[in-house]
OpenMM code with the backbone's topology and positions (N, CA, C; nanometers):
from openmm import Vec3, app, unit

residues = "MET SER LYS ILE PHE GLU ALA LEU LYS GLN ALA GLU LEU LEU ARG ALA LYS ARG ASN ASP THR ASN THR ALA GLY ALA LEU ASP VAL ARG HIS THR ASP ARG ARG MET THR SER ARG ILE TYR VAL ARG ILE PRO LEU PHE ILE TYR GLY HIS THR PRO VAL GLY ASP PRO PHE HIS GLU LYS THR TYR THR ILE ALA VAL ASN GLY ALA GLY GLY LEU ILE SER MET SER ARG GLY VAL GLN PRO GLY GLN ARG LEU VAL VAL THR ASN GLU GLY ASN ASP GLN THR GLN GLU CYS ILE VAL VAL SER VAL GLN PRO TYR GLY GLY HIS ILE ALA LEU LYS PHE PRO THR PRO THR PRO GLN PHE TRP ARG ASP LEU GLU ILE GLY LYS SER PRO ALA VAL".split()
positions = [
    Vec3(0.0915, -0.0954, -0.0091),
    Vec3(0.0028, -0.0072, 0.0156),
    Vec3(0.0754, 0.1250, -0.0110),
    Vec3(0.2001, 0.1488, 0.0537),
    Vec3(0.2961, 0.2519, 0.0866),
    Vec3(0.3519, 0.2640, -0.0487),
    Vec3(0.3905, 0.1437, -0.1364),
    Vec3(0.4411, 0.1513, -0.2800),
    Vec3(0.3368, 0.2955, -0.3561),
    Vec3(0.2147, 0.2255, -0.3334),
    Vec3(0.0969, 0.2823, -0.4119),
    Vec3(0.1091, 0.4386, -0.3904),
    Vec3(0.1107, 0.4748, -0.2605),
    Vec3(0.1071, 0.5845, -0.2205),
    Vec3(0.2211, 0.6857, -0.2388),
    Vec3(0.3281, 0.6027, -0.2514),
    Vec3(0.4776, 0.7046, -0.2945),
    Vec3(0.4392, 0.7277, -0.4073),
    Vec3(0.3893, 0.6423, -0.5271),
    Vec3(0.4172, 0.6657, -0.6177),
    Vec3(0.3035, 0.7819, -0.7113),
    Vec3(0.1971, 0.7783, -0.5851),
    Vec3(0.0947, 0.9090, -0.6342),
    Vec3(0.1844, 1.0265, -0.5826),
    Vec3(0.2082, 1.0363, -0.4931),
    Vec3(0.2906, 1.1342, -0.4213),
    Vec3(0.3771, 1.2106, -0.5064),
    Vec3(0.4484, 1.0804, -0.5901),
    Vec3(0.5668, 1.1262, -0.6815),
    Vec3(0.5084, 1.2119, -0.7907),
    Vec3(0.3974, 1.1403, -0.7986),
    Vec3(0.3065, 1.2121, -0.9513),
    Vec3(0.2474, 1.3411, -0.9317),
    Vec3(0.2020, 1.3828, -0.8150),
    Vec3(0.1698, 1.5041, -0.7852),
    Vec3(0.2964, 1.6011, -0.7884),
    Vec3(0.3722, 1.5677, -0.7058),
    Vec3(0.4846, 1.6629, -0.7251),
    Vec3(0.5364, 1.6876, -0.8455),
    Vec3(0.5493, 1.5885, -0.9254),
    Vec3(0.6054, 1.6232, -1.1054),
    Vec3(0.4851, 1.6980, -1.1372),
    Vec3(0.3497, 1.6893, -1.1282),
    Vec3(0.2346, 1.7804, -1.1885),
    Vec3(0.2597, 1.9156, -1.0980),
    Vec3(0.3017, 1.9100, -1.0084),
    Vec3(0.2864, 2.0833, -0.9490),
    Vec3(0.4289, 2.1568, -1.0054),
    Vec3(0.5529, 2.0910, -0.9842),
    Vec3(0.6686, 2.1657, -1.0830),
    Vec3(0.6276, 2.1918, -1.2463),
    Vec3(0.5925, 2.0810, -1.2878),
    Vec3(0.5286, 2.1252, -1.4181),
    Vec3(0.4394, 2.2784, -1.4322),
    Vec3(0.3493, 2.2556, -1.3289),
    Vec3(0.2341, 2.3680, -1.3453),
    Vec3(0.3472, 2.5048, -1.3058),
    Vec3(0.4554, 2.5134, -1.1847),
    Vec3(0.5059, 2.6057, -1.1801),
    Vec3(0.5976, 2.6647, -1.2968),
    Vec3(0.6313, 2.5737, -1.3498),
    Vec3(0.7275, 2.5659, -1.4958),
    Vec3(0.6811, 2.6826, -1.5651),
    Vec3(0.5449, 2.6106, -1.5715),
    Vec3(0.4374, 2.6904, -1.6871),
    Vec3(0.4139, 2.8168, -1.6791),
    Vec3(0.3714, 2.8516, -1.5422),
    Vec3(0.3934, 2.9739, -1.4868),
    Vec3(0.4676, 3.0695, -1.4897),
    Vec3(0.6129, 3.0191, -1.4781),
    Vec3(0.7105, 3.0848, -1.4870),
    Vec3(0.7636, 3.1492, -1.6319),
    Vec3(0.6767, 3.0936, -1.7466),
    Vec3(0.6925, 3.1547, -1.8732),
    Vec3(0.7234, 3.0500, -1.9698),
    Vec3(0.7174, 2.9439, -1.9473),
    Vec3(0.7294, 2.8199, -2.0551),
    Vec3(0.5899, 2.7936, -2.1159),
    Vec3(0.5687, 2.7554, -2.2361),
    Vec3(0.4324, 2.7694, -2.3280),
    Vec3(0.3696, 2.6285, -2.2562),
    Vec3(0.2400, 2.6663, -2.2047),
    Vec3(0.1915, 2.5446, -2.1560),
    Vec3(0.0849, 2.5088, -2.2776),
    Vec3(0.0944, 2.4235, -2.3721),
    Vec3(-0.0080, 2.3690, -2.4626),
    Vec3(-0.1075, 2.3698, -2.4337),
    Vec3(-0.1970, 2.3487, -2.3084),
    Vec3(-0.2945, 2.3322, -2.3016),
    Vec3(-0.4064, 2.4298, -2.2665),
    Vec3(-0.3526, 2.5639, -2.2765),
    Vec3(-0.3697, 2.7058, -2.2713),
    Vec3(-0.3775, 2.7726, -2.4021),
    Vec3(-0.3821, 2.7521, -2.5449),
    Vec3(-0.3333, 2.8117, -2.6266),
    Vec3(-0.4564, 2.8919, -2.6969),
    Vec3(-0.5656, 2.8345, -2.6844),
    Vec3(-0.7140, 2.9144, -2.6902),
    Vec3(-0.7197, 3.0403, -2.6410),
    Vec3(-0.7147, 3.1288, -2.7257),
    Vec3(-0.7263, 3.3097, -2.6533),
    Vec3(-0.8455, 3.3486, -2.6934),
    Vec3(-0.9425, 3.2772, -2.7158),
    Vec3(-1.0848, 3.3487, -2.7450),
    Vec3(-1.1616, 3.3670, -2.6247),
    Vec3(-1.2154, 3.5140, -2.6198),
    Vec3(-1.2785, 3.5358, -2.4892),
    Vec3(-1.4210, 3.4951, -2.4908),
    Vec3(-1.4790, 3.4824, -2.6348),
    Vec3(-1.6216, 3.3939, -2.6063),
    Vec3(-1.6309, 3.2739, -2.6909),
    Vec3(-1.7290, 3.2275, -2.6533),
    Vec3(-1.7317, 3.0524, -2.7387),
    Vec3(-1.7470, 3.0758, -2.8530),
    Vec3(-1.7026, 2.9521, -2.9469),
    Vec3(-1.7153, 3.0007, -3.0704),
    Vec3(-1.8496, 2.9071, -3.1044),
    Vec3(-1.8967, 2.9201, -3.2057),
    Vec3(-2.0359, 2.9233, -3.2559),
    Vec3(-1.9915, 2.8295, -3.4263),
    Vec3(-2.0181, 2.7338, -3.4650),
    Vec3(-2.0201, 2.6779, -3.5761),
    Vec3(-2.1186, 2.6916, -3.6740),
    Vec3(-2.0816, 2.8006, -3.7649),
    Vec3(-2.2444, 2.8297, -3.8696),
    Vec3(-2.1788, 2.8811, -3.9824),
    Vec3(-2.2650, 2.8254, -4.0674),
    Vec3(-2.2519, 2.8924, -4.1937),
    Vec3(-2.3074, 3.0271, -4.2320),
    Vec3(-2.2769, 3.1226, -4.2628),
    Vec3(-2.3430, 3.2629, -4.2806),
    Vec3(-2.2718, 3.3203, -4.3816),
    Vec3(-2.3809, 3.3730, -4.4921),
    Vec3(-2.3628, 3.4214, -4.6203),
    Vec3(-2.2619, 3.5380, -4.5871),
    Vec3(-2.1501, 3.6158, -4.6521),
    Vec3(-2.0664, 3.7237, -4.6332),
    Vec3(-2.0504, 3.7943, -4.7521),
    Vec3(-2.0390, 3.9250, -4.7596),
    Vec3(-1.9582, 3.9941, -4.8347),
    Vec3(-1.8524, 4.0578, -4.8095),
    Vec3(-1.7598, 4.0192, -4.8444),
    Vec3(-1.5888, 4.1107, -4.8095),
    Vec3(-1.5664, 4.2055, -4.9170),
    Vec3(-1.5203, 4.3208, -4.8891),
    Vec3(-1.4555, 4.3889, -4.9851),
    Vec3(-1.3386, 4.4089, -4.9068),
    Vec3(-1.2177, 4.4428, -4.9793),
    Vec3(-1.0868, 4.4955, -4.9507),
    Vec3(-1.0124, 4.5610, -5.0650),
    Vec3(-0.8870, 4.5660, -5.0164),
    Vec3(-0.7845, 4.6447, -5.1079),
    Vec3(-0.6653, 4.5508, -5.1369),
    Vec3(-0.6107, 4.5348, -5.2602),
    Vec3(-0.4760, 4.4532, -5.2684),
    Vec3(-0.3714, 4.5275, -5.2005),
    Vec3(-0.2309, 4.4833, -5.1740),
    Vec3(-0.1373, 4.5342, -5.1481),
    Vec3(-0.1040, 4.6913, -5.2323),
    Vec3(-0.1576, 4.6924, -5.3564),
    Vec3(-0.1057, 4.8161, -5.4455),
    Vec3(-0.2355, 4.9109, -5.4500),
    Vec3(-0.3445, 4.8691, -5.3750),
    Vec3(-0.4472, 4.9834, -5.3600),
    Vec3(-0.5695, 4.9416, -5.4570),
    Vec3(-0.5712, 4.8225, -5.5142),
    Vec3(-0.6807, 4.8069, -5.6233),
    Vec3(-0.7909, 4.7316, -5.5459),
    Vec3(-0.9231, 4.7776, -5.5660),
    Vec3(-1.0225, 4.7118, -5.4489),
    Vec3(-1.0839, 4.5484, -5.5353),
    Vec3(-1.1076, 4.4854, -5.4324),
    Vec3(-1.1689, 4.3563, -5.4680),
    Vec3(-1.2719, 4.3725, -5.3568),
    Vec3(-1.3837, 4.2748, -5.3859),
    Vec3(-1.4944, 4.1783, -5.3285),
    Vec3(-1.4962, 4.0743, -5.3482),
    Vec3(-1.5483, 3.9959, -5.2330),
    Vec3(-1.5771, 3.8444, -5.2793),
    Vec3(-1.6827, 3.8094, -5.1662),
    Vec3(-1.7478, 3.6950, -5.2380),
    Vec3(-1.8797, 3.6508, -5.1669),
    Vec3(-1.8233, 3.5159, -5.1197),
    Vec3(-1.8588, 3.4772, -4.9751),
    Vec3(-1.8091, 3.3788, -4.9290),
    Vec3(-1.9152, 3.3493, -4.7920),
    Vec3(-1.8786, 3.2736, -4.6679),
    Vec3(-1.9641, 3.2141, -4.5825),
    Vec3(-1.8554, 3.2175, -4.4411),
    Vec3(-1.9039, 3.2290, -4.3403),
    Vec3(-1.7985, 3.1955, -4.2184),
    Vec3(-1.8513, 3.0624, -4.2114),
    Vec3(-1.6987, 3.0030, -4.1241),
    Vec3(-1.7002, 2.8495, -4.0542),
    Vec3(-1.7460, 2.8587, -3.9112),
    Vec3(-1.6887, 2.9330, -3.8394),
    Vec3(-1.7330, 2.9777, -3.7015),
    Vec3(-1.7229, 3.1343, -3.6525),
    Vec3(-1.7775, 3.1429, -3.5485),
    Vec3(-1.8235, 3.2778, -3.5313),
    Vec3(-1.8277, 3.3071, -3.3611),
    Vec3(-1.7458, 3.4186, -3.3070),
    Vec3(-1.7393, 3.4280, -3.1763),
    Vec3(-1.8214, 3.5707, -3.1499),
    Vec3(-1.8125, 3.6606, -3.0487),
    Vec3(-1.8373, 3.7902, -3.0057),
    Vec3(-1.7165, 3.8763, -3.0554),
    Vec3(-1.5812, 3.8149, -3.0895),
    Vec3(-1.4822, 3.9160, -3.0975),
    Vec3(-1.4238, 3.9350, -3.2587),
    Vec3(-1.5241, 3.8201, -3.3154),
    Vec3(-1.4787, 3.7935, -3.4780),
    Vec3(-1.5148, 3.6790, -3.5381),
    Vec3(-1.4510, 3.5996, -3.6285),
    Vec3(-1.4805, 3.4930, -3.6925),
    Vec3(-1.3847, 3.3996, -3.7597),
    Vec3(-1.3891, 3.2878, -3.8257),
    Vec3(-1.3028, 3.2269, -3.9069),
    Vec3(-1.3890, 3.1994, -4.0416),
    Vec3(-1.3283, 3.2625, -4.1383),
    Vec3(-1.3928, 3.2452, -4.2724),
    Vec3(-1.3600, 3.1681, -4.3692),
    Vec3(-1.4062, 3.1238, -4.4723),
    Vec3(-1.3297, 3.0765, -4.6216),
    Vec3(-1.3435, 3.1704, -4.6848),
    Vec3(-1.1940, 3.1821, -4.7559),
    Vec3(-1.1946, 3.3083, -4.8555),
    Vec3(-1.0835, 3.2404, -4.9683),
    Vec3(-1.1173, 3.2623, -5.0889),
    Vec3(-1.0029, 3.2395, -5.2132),
    Vec3(-0.9346, 3.3440, -5.2419),
    Vec3(-0.9596, 3.4833, -5.2113),
    Vec3(-0.8747, 3.6093, -5.2125),
    Vec3(-0.7631, 3.5647, -5.1201),
    Vec3(-0.6233, 3.6329, -5.1732),
    Vec3(-0.5266, 3.6142, -5.1007),
    Vec3(-0.5261, 3.7455, -5.0003),
    Vec3(-0.5078, 3.7116, -4.8704),
    Vec3(-0.5089, 3.8612, -4.7683),
    Vec3(-0.3882, 3.8189, -4.6804),
    Vec3(-0.3673, 3.9304, -4.6003),
    Vec3(-0.2419, 3.9236, -4.5090),
    Vec3(-0.2838, 3.9409, -4.3857),
    Vec3(-0.2313, 3.9030, -4.2797),
    Vec3(-0.2486, 3.8994, -4.1323),
    Vec3(-0.2463, 4.0739, -4.1376),
    Vec3(-0.3149, 4.1502, -4.0458),
    Vec3(-0.2943, 4.2895, -4.0197),
    Vec3(-0.3849, 4.3580, -4.1282),
    Vec3(-0.4372, 4.2996, -4.2331),
    Vec3(-0.5295, 4.3712, -4.3586),
    Vec3(-0.6460, 4.4194, -4.3073),
    Vec3(-0.7094, 4.4809, -4.3417),
    Vec3(-0.8401, 4.5508, -4.2913),
    Vec3(-0.9315, 4.5179, -4.3953),
    Vec3(-1.0580, 4.4611, -4.3653),
    Vec3(-1.1488, 4.4203, -4.4669),
    Vec3(-1.2814, 4.4925, -4.4127),
    Vec3(-1.3811, 4.4867, -4.4843),
    Vec3(-1.5134, 4.5454, -4.4588),
    Vec3(-1.5979, 4.4250, -4.4875),
    Vec3(-1.6464, 4.3581, -4.3732),
    Vec3(-1.7507, 4.2392, -4.3946),
    Vec3(-1.9034, 4.2886, -4.3853),
    Vec3(-1.9612, 4.2426, -4.4949),
    Vec3(-2.0997, 4.2620, -4.4744),
    Vec3(-2.1661, 4.1048, -4.4491),
    Vec3(-2.2615, 4.0862, -4.3327),
    Vec3(-2.3226, 4.0154, -4.2749),
    Vec3(-2.4440, 3.9853, -4.3782),
    Vec3(-2.4734, 3.8972, -4.4789),
    Vec3(-2.5670, 3.8914, -4.5672),
    Vec3(-2.7073, 3.8690, -4.5224),
    Vec3(-2.7154, 3.7899, -4.3487),
    Vec3(-2.8063, 3.7172, -4.3066),
    Vec3(-2.8796, 3.8594, -4.2452),
    Vec3(-2.8194, 3.9383, -4.1876),
    Vec3(-2.8847, 4.0967, -4.1401),
    Vec3(-2.8422, 4.2256, -4.1931),
    Vec3(-2.7770, 4.1901, -4.3037),
    Vec3(-2.7237, 4.3003, -4.3845),
    Vec3(-2.6478, 4.4202, -4.2979),
    Vec3(-2.6059, 4.3635, -4.1781),
    Vec3(-2.4648, 4.4718, -4.0954),
    Vec3(-2.3518, 4.4684, -4.1853),
    Vec3(-2.2647, 4.5821, -4.1382),
    Vec3(-2.1338, 4.5697, -4.1867),
    Vec3(-2.0445, 4.6244, -4.1145),
    Vec3(-1.9531, 4.5788, -4.0888),
    Vec3(-1.8312, 4.6237, -3.9917),
    Vec3(-1.6808, 4.5696, -4.0582),
    Vec3(-1.6086, 4.6633, -3.9974),
    Vec3(-1.4698, 4.6616, -4.0701),
    Vec3(-1.4313, 4.5525, -3.9502),
    Vec3(-1.3183, 4.4642, -3.9994),
    Vec3(-1.2493, 4.3806, -3.9152),
    Vec3(-1.1007, 4.3709, -3.9737),
    Vec3(-1.0145, 4.2632, -3.8907),
    Vec3(-0.8871, 4.2881, -3.9296),
    Vec3(-0.8481, 4.1545, -3.9250),
    Vec3(-0.7714, 4.1031, -4.0200),
    Vec3(-0.7259, 3.9883, -4.0514),
    Vec3(-0.6128, 3.9609, -3.9409),
    Vec3(-0.6428, 3.8175, -3.8628),
    Vec3(-0.5315, 3.7915, -3.7709),
    Vec3(-0.4444, 3.7063, -3.8002),
    Vec3(-0.5211, 3.6121, -3.8978),
    Vec3(-0.4232, 3.4772, -3.9202),
    Vec3(-0.4921, 3.3953, -4.0673),
    Vec3(-0.3954, 3.3732, -4.1751),
    Vec3(-0.4385, 3.2957, -4.2694),
    Vec3(-0.3757, 3.1747, -4.3023),
    Vec3(-0.4468, 3.0731, -4.3253),
    Vec3(-0.3997, 2.9374, -4.3637),
    Vec3(-0.4035, 2.9188, -4.5040),
    Vec3(-0.2838, 2.9151, -4.5304),
    Vec3(-0.2585, 2.9224, -4.6803),
    Vec3(-0.3284, 2.8090, -4.7841),
    Vec3(-0.2894, 2.6810, -4.7594),
    Vec3(-0.3458, 2.5760, -4.8247),
    Vec3(-0.5105, 2.5500, -4.7845),
    Vec3(-0.5951, 2.6033, -4.6782),
    Vec3(-0.7395, 2.5653, -4.6687),
    Vec3(-0.8010, 2.7069, -4.7013),
    Vec3(-0.7533, 2.8168, -4.7032),
    Vec3(-0.8439, 2.9237, -4.7441),
    Vec3(-0.9155, 2.9702, -4.6328),
    Vec3(-0.8600, 2.9236, -4.5167),
    Vec3(-0.9459, 2.9890, -4.3506),
    Vec3(-0.8736, 3.1278, -4.3094),
    Vec3(-0.9456, 3.2079, -4.2903),
    Vec3(-0.8975, 3.3328, -4.2450),
    Vec3(-0.9760, 3.3782, -4.1088),
    Vec3(-0.8885, 3.3735, -4.0055),
    Vec3(-0.9352, 3.4426, -3.8918),
    Vec3(-0.9585, 3.5534, -3.8778),
    Vec3(-1.0657, 3.6390, -3.8388),
    Vec3(-1.0540, 3.7643, -3.8696),
    Vec3(-1.0931, 3.8196, -3.6849),
    Vec3(-1.0842, 3.9460, -3.6634),
    Vec3(-1.1392, 3.9681, -3.5220),
    Vec3(-1.1756, 4.1257, -3.5726),
    Vec3(-1.2764, 4.1552, -3.4694),
    Vec3(-1.3372, 4.3475, -3.4737),
    Vec3(-1.2187, 4.4161, -3.4227),
    Vec3(-1.2243, 4.5415, -3.4400),
    Vec3(-1.1714, 4.6354, -3.3776),
    Vec3(-1.1953, 4.6182, -3.2242),
    Vec3(-1.3283, 4.6270, -3.1930),
    Vec3(-1.3531, 4.6079, -3.0504),
    Vec3(-1.4966, 4.5063, -3.0643),
    Vec3(-1.4869, 4.3877, -2.9545),
    Vec3(-1.5884, 4.2890, -2.9654),
    Vec3(-1.7279, 4.3417, -3.0095),
    Vec3(-1.7772, 4.2470, -3.1332),
    Vec3(-1.9204, 4.3311, -3.1761),
    Vec3(-1.9767, 4.2070, -3.1812),
    Vec3(-2.0381, 4.1065, -3.0868),
    Vec3(-2.1187, 4.0339, -3.0838),
    Vec3(-2.2587, 4.0214, -3.1556),
    Vec3(-2.3093, 4.1663, -3.1534),
    Vec3(-2.4509, 4.1944, -3.2104),
    Vec3(-2.4296, 4.1897, -3.3794),
    Vec3(-2.3207, 4.1418, -3.4460),
    Vec3(-2.2896, 4.1616, -3.5679),
    Vec3(-2.3404, 4.0404, -3.5871),
    Vec3(-2.3448, 3.9214, -3.5521),
    Vec3(-2.3758, 3.7797, -3.5875),
    Vec3(-2.5460, 3.7701, -3.5220),
    Vec3(-2.6015, 3.8764, -3.4828),
    Vec3(-2.7536, 3.8581, -3.4187),
    Vec3(-2.8535, 3.8459, -3.5440),
    Vec3(-2.9746, 3.8125, -3.5208),
    Vec3(-3.0854, 3.8000, -3.5870),
    Vec3(-3.0758, 3.7125, -3.7357),
    Vec3(-2.9797, 3.6082, -3.6886),
    Vec3(-2.9393, 3.5620, -3.8208),
    Vec3(-3.0864, 3.4349, -3.8391),
    Vec3(-3.0819, 3.4068, -3.9389),
    Vec3(-3.1581, 3.2669, -3.9642),
    Vec3(-3.0917, 3.1493, -3.9502),
    Vec3(-3.0261, 3.1056, -3.8235),
    Vec3(-2.9349, 2.9800, -3.8561),
    Vec3(-3.0045, 2.8459, -3.8740),
    Vec3(-3.1291, 2.8529, -3.8723),
    Vec3(-3.2013, 2.7107, -3.9179),
    Vec3(-3.1992, 2.6970, -4.0696),
    Vec3(-3.1775, 2.8204, -4.1392),
    Vec3(-3.2093, 2.8080, -4.2822),
    Vec3(-3.0165, 2.8108, -4.3313),
    Vec3(-2.9612, 2.8039, -4.2560),
    Vec3(-2.7897, 2.8239, -4.2892),
    Vec3(-2.7243, 2.6874, -4.2595),
    Vec3(-2.6973, 2.5834, -4.3182),
    Vec3(-2.6177, 2.4743, -4.3052),
    Vec3(-2.4815, 2.5062, -4.2201),
    Vec3(-2.5195, 2.4303, -4.0884),
    Vec3(-2.3537, 2.4105, -4.0245),
    Vec3(-2.2587, 2.3563, -4.0780),
    Vec3(-2.1334, 2.3900, -4.0363),
    Vec3(-2.0059, 2.3430, -4.1249),
    Vec3(-2.0128, 2.2517, -4.0001),
] * unit.nanometer
topology = app.Topology()
chain = topology.addChain("A")
for resn in residues:
    res = topology.addResidue(resn, chain)
    for name in ("N", "CA", "C"):
        topology.addAtom(name, app.Element.getBySymbol(name[0]), res)
C-alpha cells in the first residue's frame, strides 16, 4: 500500500513542478485558445470588400465557418495578409463591420478575423436554421 501512496505522491510533485514551470514563462499547450467568447460553428453568407497591397479594390462572396463575439473564421479564395483590414457585410442581417485579418491558413483558405472591438451583435438576428452548419 505504501508503494502506491509514494507513486501517487511523486506524480503529484511532478505535476506541481510542471505547473510552476508553465506559470514561470514556459509554453503551456493546454491553454493556447485565446478566444474570450465561445465559438459557434455556423455557415453565414458574407460579402467581403478590401484592397490589394497596391490599392486595387476587390470583393468576394463567401461564408463563415465559425463565429464568436470578437470575430470569426471564414473561408476565402482571395489572398489576404495578417493585419489587413476588410469590410465584411453579414448577408443574414445586412450589418457591415470593419475587421482585421488575424491569421491565414494558406492551403485551407481559412481566414481568422477580429473586430477592432468585440461586436457580438454583428452575428445577431440570423436565420441560423436556414444556414447549414459546417
